[in-house]
Backbone as a chain_set.jsonl record, in Angstrom:
{"seq": "MSIKADCHLHSSFSGDSQAPMPEMIDKGLALGLETMCFTEHNDFDYPRTEEGPGTIIYRIDCILR", "coords": {"N": [[3.241, 56.605, 76.938], [4.433, 57.178, 74.357], [5.872, 59.606, 72.258], [6.973, 58.916, 68.479], [6.691, 59.736, 66.086], [7.071, 62.635, 64.105], [4.73, 64.014, 61.581], [4.456, 66.482, 60.763], [6.247, 69.062, 60.249], [8.118, 72.165, 59.68], [10.814, 73.313, 57.998], [13.736, 76.221, 58.165], [13.409, 76.335, 55.241], [10.397, 77.548, 54.867], [8.679, 79.726, 55.057], [7.772, 80.09, 57.537], [8.669, 79.585, 59.524], [12.191, 79.201, 61.001], [14.545, 77.868, 61.749], [17.419, 75.852, 61.134], [16.89, 72.708, 59.18], [19.166, 70.299, 59.753], [19.221, 71.255, 62.674], [16.724, 70.871, 63.209], [16.328, 68.102, 62.779], [18.575, 66.351, 64.706], [17.614, 67.278, 66.798], [14.636, 65.959, 66.904], [16.176, 63.303, 66.858], [17.125, 63.272, 69.124], [15.306, 63.229, 71.784], [14.04, 60.599, 71.122], [12.445, 60.977, 67.611], [11.362, 58.289, 65.362], [10.027, 58.777, 63.011], [10.096, 61.297, 60.914], [8.865, 63.837, 59.339], [9.297, 66.605, 56.911], [7.144, 68.984, 56.009], [7.378, 71.017, 53.675], [6.758, 74.25, 52.605], [7.257, 77.204, 50.501], [6.016, 80.239, 49.79], [5.072, 82.42, 47.248], [3.012, 85.402, 46.079], [0.621, 83.864, 48.305], [-2.009, 84.868, 49.97], [-4.798, 84.322, 47.448], [-5.18, 86.291, 45.036], [-7.286, 88.816, 43.087], [-6.652, 88.051, 40.389], [-6.288, 85.208, 40.555], [-4.425, 82.712, 42.287], [-1.709, 82.733, 44.018], [2.042, 82.135, 43.286], [3.428, 78.705, 44.662], [5.236, 76.688, 46.42], [5.561, 73.662, 46.913], [8.043, 71.139, 49.556], [8.546, 68.422, 50.623], [10.367, 66.132, 52.529], [11.319, 63.485, 54.131], [12.058, 61.508, 56.875], [12.75, 58.228, 57.957], [14.127, 55.746, 60.769]], "CA": [[2.69, 56.666, 75.618], [5.458, 58.137, 73.624], [5.523, 60.323, 70.894], [7.302, 58.445, 67.711], [6.956, 60.335, 64.624], [5.954, 64.067, 63.944], [4.321, 64.021, 60.113], [4.516, 68.363, 59.782], [7.538, 70.079, 60.174], [8.803, 73.578, 58.925], [12.593, 74.139, 58.349], [13.693, 77.708, 57.209], [12.895, 76.549, 54.103], [9.63, 77.882, 54.578], [8.271, 81.473, 55.728], [6.545, 80.414, 58.91], [10.339, 78.785, 60.297], [13.798, 79.801, 60.935], [15.218, 76.186, 62.23], [17.526, 74.921, 59.637], [17.066, 71.623, 58.807], [19.865, 69.853, 60.172], [19.429, 70.714, 63.648], [16.455, 69.822, 63.804], [16.463, 66.22, 62.607], [19.087, 66.692, 65.795], [16.674, 67.617, 68.565], [13.4, 65.088, 66.496], [16.05, 62.491, 67.257], [17.669, 63.431, 70.623], [13.963, 62.96, 71.837], [13.031, 59.871, 70.433], [12.101, 60.567, 67.309], [11.896, 57.533, 64.774], [9.599, 59.53, 61.465], [10.105, 63.051, 60.843], [8.649, 64.719, 57.647], [9.014, 68.214, 56.834], [6.451, 69.182, 54.369], [7.898, 72.699, 53.277], [6.622, 75.247, 51.659], [7.582, 78.565, 50.095], [4.722, 80.149, 49.476], [4.516, 82.997, 46.891], [2.285, 85.536, 46.039], [0.026, 83.477, 48.68], [-3.087, 84.299, 49.264], [-5.031, 84.34, 46.123], [-5.152, 87.45, 44.878], [-7.926, 88.548, 41.873], [-6.529, 87.781, 39.05], [-5.849, 84.196, 40.628], [-3.756, 81.876, 43.14], [-0.055, 82.931, 43.338], [2.641, 80.317, 43.066], [2.986, 77.826, 45.24], [5.866, 75.344, 45.894], [6.027, 72.244, 47.72], [9.512, 70.475, 49.495], [8.268, 67.234, 51.322], [11.594, 64.828, 53.061], [10.807, 61.73, 55.265], [13.352, 60.75, 57.6], [12.983, 57.633, 58.586], [14.995, 55.28, 61.388]], "C": [[3.892, 57.592, 74.618], [6.0, 59.231, 72.061], [6.61, 59.779, 69.192], [7.583, 58.758, 66.698], [6.257, 62.092, 64.82], [6.013, 64.477, 62.358], [4.202, 65.785, 60.098], [5.017, 69.157, 60.509], [8.076, 70.61, 58.812], [9.897, 73.411, 59.243], [12.69, 75.702, 58.047], [13.268, 77.813, 56.59], [11.498, 77.039, 53.732], [9.517, 78.725, 55.497], [8.365, 81.115, 57.099], [7.443, 79.514, 60.184], [11.158, 79.446, 60.141], [14.956, 78.515, 61.397], [15.508, 75.306, 60.713], [17.272, 73.675, 60.555], [17.711, 70.017, 60.583], [19.374, 69.488, 61.737], [17.789, 70.648, 64.333], [15.66, 68.258, 63.841], [17.168, 66.009, 63.944], [18.063, 66.277, 66.736], [15.059, 66.016, 68.335], [14.729, 63.505, 67.276], [16.482, 62.218, 68.701], [15.983, 63.129, 72.643], [13.297, 61.974, 71.637], [12.135, 59.511, 69.32], [12.407, 59.576, 66.452], [11.494, 58.049, 63.825], [9.914, 60.753, 62.042], [9.623, 63.542, 59.301], [7.934, 65.853, 57.656], [8.592, 68.576, 55.757], [6.737, 70.987, 54.496], [6.944, 72.891, 52.847], [7.52, 76.364, 51.463], [6.014, 79.552, 48.845], [5.246, 82.088, 48.593], [3.62, 83.992, 46.014], [1.356, 85.099, 46.312], [-0.604, 84.82, 49.199], [-3.905, 85.03, 47.869], [-4.975, 85.696, 45.697], [-7.382, 87.893, 43.356], [-7.891, 87.959, 40.38], [-5.921, 85.718, 39.282], [-4.826, 84.288, 41.555], [-1.781, 81.92, 42.444], [1.189, 81.565, 43.301], [3.176, 80.059, 44.28], [4.117, 76.464, 45.626], [6.469, 74.497, 46.882], [7.644, 71.76, 47.785], [8.477, 69.09, 50.431], [9.246, 66.048, 51.09], [11.322, 64.486, 54.175], [12.191, 61.563, 55.49], [12.733, 59.86, 57.78], [14.481, 56.704, 59.994], [14.864, 54.351, 61.356]], "O": [[3.782, 58.801, 74.415], [6.499, 58.952, 70.971], [7.052, 60.849, 68.773], [8.582, 58.303, 66.141], [5.297, 62.514, 65.465], [6.964, 65.078, 61.858], [3.706, 66.207, 59.053], [4.448, 69.89, 61.318], [8.336, 70.16, 57.696], [10.262, 73.326, 60.416], [11.684, 76.322, 57.702], [12.562, 78.812, 56.449], [11.2, 77.048, 52.537], [10.07, 78.651, 56.595], [9.037, 81.826, 57.847], [7.082, 79.02, 61.253], [11.152, 80.323, 59.277], [16.172, 78.588, 61.216], [14.867, 74.69, 59.862], [17.328, 73.486, 61.77], [17.233, 69.384, 61.524], [19.158, 68.364, 62.19], [17.551, 70.453, 65.525], [14.861, 67.645, 64.549], [16.404, 65.37, 64.668], [17.809, 65.193, 67.261], [14.625, 65.326, 69.256], [14.237, 62.744, 68.109], [16.252, 61.184, 69.329], [15.979, 62.967, 73.863], [12.081, 62.022, 71.823], [11.351, 58.562, 69.337], [13.627, 59.463, 66.334], [12.466, 58.131, 63.073], [9.983, 61.14, 63.209], [10.324, 63.457, 58.293], [6.81, 66.187, 58.032], [9.217, 68.599, 54.697], [6.315, 71.839, 55.277], [6.125, 72.006, 52.602], [8.5, 76.495, 52.197], [5.461, 79.424, 47.753], [5.727, 82.924, 49.358], [3.345, 83.422, 44.958], [0.498, 85.256, 45.444], [0.023, 85.859, 48.992], [-3.588, 86.124, 47.402], [-4.413, 86.288, 46.618], [-8.279, 87.093, 43.092], [-8.746, 87.581, 39.579], [-5.331, 85.086, 38.406], [-4.269, 85.352, 41.826], [-1.087, 81.574, 41.488], [1.021, 80.345, 43.297], [3.435, 80.999, 45.031], [3.871, 75.347, 45.172], [7.538, 74.592, 47.485], [8.423, 71.808, 46.834], [7.393, 69.567, 50.768], [9.245, 65.252, 50.15], [11.101, 65.217, 55.14], [13.152, 61.494, 54.723], [11.581, 60.281, 57.887], [15.634, 57.135, 59.998], [15.647, 53.596, 61.934]]}, "num_chains": 1, "name": "protein.A"}
């Protein structure tokens, strides 16, 4: 059984990855992925503080072949 989809990817837009999205797409296609979903986030002042939650920005990009 080969994997055809990855629905939880983070590129350099997210603070926990340094991989550029175009390179990740090229690699995914080379590996035979048919579906890729980038679930990006950029967390400002997260985790929660006594004053409340920080600002969290989400960006979701899906690529289907």
